[in-house]
C-alpha positions, -999 to 999 in steps of 0.1 A, spaced: 119 -69 -51 150 -48 -57 154 -17 -79 178 -34 -103 155 -64 -111 179 -90 -96 153 -105 -73 119 -113 -87 90 -127 -65 57 -140 -78 29 -155 -57 -6 -168 -58 -32 -184 -35 -51 -216 -39 -75 -226 -11 -54 -228 21 -19 -227 5 2 -198 -8 26 -205 -37 58 -186 -43 82 -185 -73 115 -167 -68 138 -160 -98 171 -145 -87 203 -134 -104 226 -157 -84 239 -193 -83 240 -192 -45 213 -192 -18 180 -172 -18 163 -159 13 127 -150 17 111 -138 50 80 -124 66 78 -100 95 49 -81 111 72 -57 129 102 -39 114 115 -60 85 145 -71 105 158 -107 104 156 -111 142 118 -109 141 112 -128 109 99 -161 97 122 -172 69 129 -198 43 164 -204 27 164 -219 -8 192 -231 -31 199 -256 -59 230 -277 -51 258 -269 -75 269 -305 -78 238 -326 -76 213 -301 -90 189 -310 -61 168 -281 -47 166 -274 -10 142 -254 12 151 -248 48 123 -235 71 139 -212 97 135 -181 118 155 -153 133 168 -150 168 162 -122 193 192 -132 214 216 -132 184 200 -108 158 231 -109 135 237 -146 135 225 -171 109 188 -181 109 178 -210 131 162 -240 116 125 -247 126 115 -279 143 90 -285 116 95 -281 78 65 -263 63 78 -254 29 74 -278 0 94 -274 -32 74 -279 -64 99 -271 -91 133 -255 -96 161 -249 -121 195 -232 -123 212 -219 -154 244 -200 -160 231 -168 -143 199 -174 -124 183 -197 -98 146 -203 -98 126 -221 -71 88 -226 -70 74 -237 -36 44 -235 -13 34 -234 24 1 -232 42 -13 -197 50 -17 -208 86 8 -236 96 1 -236 133 38 -235 138 49 -210 165 79 -200 144 58 -194 112 40 -161 107 3 -165 99 -4 -146 67 -35 -124 68 -50 -95 48 -28 -71 67 4 -56 52 35 -77 59 71 -68 56 86 -93 31 124 -97 35 146 -107 6 182 -116 3 206 -137 -17 243 -147 -17 269 -158 -42 273 -194 -28 252 -222 -14 250 -221 24 274 -244 42 268 -251 80 250 -218 85 274 -197 65 255 -170 46 284 -149 33 278 -125 5 243 -113 13 251 -82 33 246 -59 3 220 -80 -14 191 -77 9 161 -55 17 124 -55 26 92 -45 10 56 -39 24 32 -61 5 -4 -73 8 1 -110 0 -35 -120 3 -52 -91 -14 -69 -97 -47 -46 -88 -77 -67 -74 -105 -51 -74 -139 -44 -38 -146 -39 -40 -184 -70 -62 -189 -92 -37 -171 -78 -7 -190 -81 -24 -224 -116 -38 -218 -131 -5 -207 -111 17 -231 -100 37 -201 -88 73 -202 -65 87 -175 -63 119 -155 -30 129 -139 -32 149 -107 1 160 -93 16 186 -71 34 216 -87 69 215 -74 62 215 -37 94 227 -19 103 204 10 130 220 30 158 201 47 146 215 81 112 199 76 110 163 89 73 161 81 49 182 60 12 179 50 5 198 17 -29 202 0 -38 214 -35 -72 219 -51 -77 206 -87 -106 208 -111 -123 176 -125 -121 167 -162 -149 183 -182 -172 153 -188 -208 161 -199 -219 125 -191 -213 104 -160 -182 82 -161 -167 57 -137 -133 56 -121 -120 21 -124 -86 24 -107 -57 46 -98 -19 44 -95 7 66 -77 30 90 -96 60 94 -73 90 117 -76 122 100 -64 152 116 -49 186 109 -33 211 82 -40 187 56 -28 162 67 -54 134 66 -28 103 89 -26 98 110 5 60 106 2 46 88 32 9 87 20 -15 105 -3 -53 109 -5 -75 124 -31 -108 139 -17 -140 150 -33 -150 186 -24 -184 201 -18 -186 237 -30 -218 245 -12 -209 235 23 -209 270 38 -235 298 33 -207 323 26 -189 301 1 -179 319 -31 -179 294 -60 -155 316 -80 -128 311 -53 -124 275 -62 -110 284 -97 -86 307 -80 -74 279 -57 -70 256 -87 -44 280 -102 -24 281 -69 3 256 -59 -15 248 -27 -8 253 10 -2 236 43 -31 213 52 -53 220 82 -38 254 89 -61 279 105 -41 308 91 -34 294 56 -61 269 46 -95 283 35 -124 271 56 -141 258 25 -114 232 21 -129 214 52 -156 202 28 -131 181 9 -136 151 31 -148 122 9 -118 101 -2 -118 84 -37 -81 74 -39 -56 65 -11 -20 54 -14 6 46 12 41 30 13 40 -5 -1 10 0 -24 10 0 -62 -25 15 -64 -58 -2 -68 -82 -13 -95 -119 -19 -87 -139 -51 -93 -157 -53 -127 -191 -44 -113 -181 -13 -94 -169 22 -103 -166 55 -85 -187 82 -102 -170 112 -119 -183 138 -143 -219 145 -155 -241 175 -147 -243 167 -110 -208 153 -106 -181 167 -83 -164 197 -98 -133 200 -75 -110 176 -57 -83 181 -31 -49 162 -33 -33 158 2 3 145 5 22 137 37 59 141 32 83 122 55 118 136 54 140 119 80 172 123 58 168 161 58 166 164 20 158 196 1 136 187 -28 110 199 -52 82 173 -54 56 167 -80 40 134 -69 3 126 -72 -21 101 -88 -30 88 -122 -68 82 -122 -82 57 -148 -118 63 -158 -142 51 -185 -174 61 -202 -186 25 -199 -205 30 -167 -205 -1 -145 -234 -18 -127 -228 -2 -93 -214 31 -78 -187 25 -53 -177 46 -23 -155 45 9 -167 45 45 -143 61 70 -143 50 107 -121 58 136 -108 89 153 -105 119 131 -73 140 130 -74 169 153 -49 195 165 -60 187 200 -43 153 197 -9 163 210 14 137 224 35 153 252 73 149 248 91 120 264 62 97 267 69 59 266 33 51 261 4 73 250 -32 60 245 -58 77 223 -93 64 226 -123 70 203 -158 60 214 -188 54 191 -219 52 213 -251 33 207 -268 63 189 -240 60 162 -232 23 162 -269 11 160 -275 32 129 -243 20 112 -250 -16 121 -286 -14 108 -275 3 76 -247 -23 68 -269 -52 75 -297 -39 52 -272 -33 24 -258 -68 28 -294 -82 27 -303 -63 -4 -270 -67 -23 -251 -97 -9 -233 -103 -41 -217 -68 -43 -201 -64 -9 -174 -80 12 -177 -71 49 -142 -78 64 -151 -71 100 -180 -55 119 -178 -53 156 -206 -35 175 -206 -34 213 
């Protein structure tokens, strides 16, 4: 959980329970919490764990933060929903394995879902005594995690399919200290593959800066490009753009109109993600005679600390010649980004509404239902609401 490897968290799901194992470089207490909001203790559902120094008995205390006293010790829940399975303590580390239900029906416990959750971590040098949690002020933090998402074994997939990799990165993009935000786009050419291959997964390649060793990348997307979208398109221009360092995205004066054709995503990363590997029966097509020849890498930089850096972040794309059973793809829904969506200054609340009428939703509904009927074993539909 931390950059020095002092706090290690493992978890797995069995039916309605989620299991955790924490191994921490301390002989004191261990804190683990969950928050949907901001990663602060005041809004968190928490458990405190320790192994008694004298008796060797493990303890788990189900508790929560307080809005009224955000900097005080956690408050014990009325109901104990954490069950210890195993524990040990040696000369340097404390390890506790425990579980809880995914949905406890306790108002103080956060229901765990497929959404991203802020996981809080902390530890101290001594066992807690009457709410005293001294020693954790420097040993704490939070991390955005998908606790219920399927974890596919990266190395197993790469070894099984003899995967190759393709690194796509920016070429020293200059983010000035005066820029609190920047969208930068770059065109890249696909690997020269005479036969169709399948992308099986991808990982982020992040530049890190500052004393905190944190990236300033907020999110990244890799798009497929169509070089025949506009009648006036010049195919030779794409090779010229590949040799450039890129330009500001969605700029009428700087971005070529042809780049609007780069709209089909194949890789997406945001804060908290470690990348993604596809199920064994699905791959995203790449290469071949009719394959996509050019892609666009888009990176959003978030620079609240006013850093001046040269960034070279991007993706590592894993692909294989062992074509899988099905081609995969991504459906995008929602309101598209537009320069007309301007929030006036000083607004406390601003609402943006997108409407998909019957002429659109009926077609989407019919298409998805037919796909599910024909290939029920290959798709997982998380939610479809048509009104």
